[in-house]
Residue, then its C-alpha position, 0 to 999 in steps of 0.5 A: m499500499p502506498k504510503t506517501r502522497k507521491e506514491r498514492v498518485i502514481a499508483m492511481a489509475r489514469k483515466t483515459t479520455a476518448r477524443r470527441t470529434t465533431t460532425k459538420t453540420t450541413p444547412a437544411a435544404e429549402p423544402a420544395k414548393c408546392q406545385p399547384c399553387g406555385g408555393t403561394g398557397q393560393t390557387s385561382v378558382t373560376v366562378r360560375v353563376g346561372r342555371k347553364r353555369r357560365p363563368v364570370g371571373q376568378q376568385d382565389g382559393l386555399c390550396l388544397d394540396c398544401f392548406g396554404t403553407g406552400i410547402a409541398a407535402s413529404s408524401 
């Protein structure tokens, strides 16, 4: 059994430290734009009136593919 302080320090097992490696992070890719609305979140809808359903104009509506976010669905 070591008696002096120096002998105790020498007798202690030295801890081995694992070298830490850092991984390079790449910036996230920009999400794909929604195809039907072009990334705006709105689509044009033709407004029809009358018994013959004649078109009278255009109206902006919410894009049903992306629900107005402008980002393409992941699936």
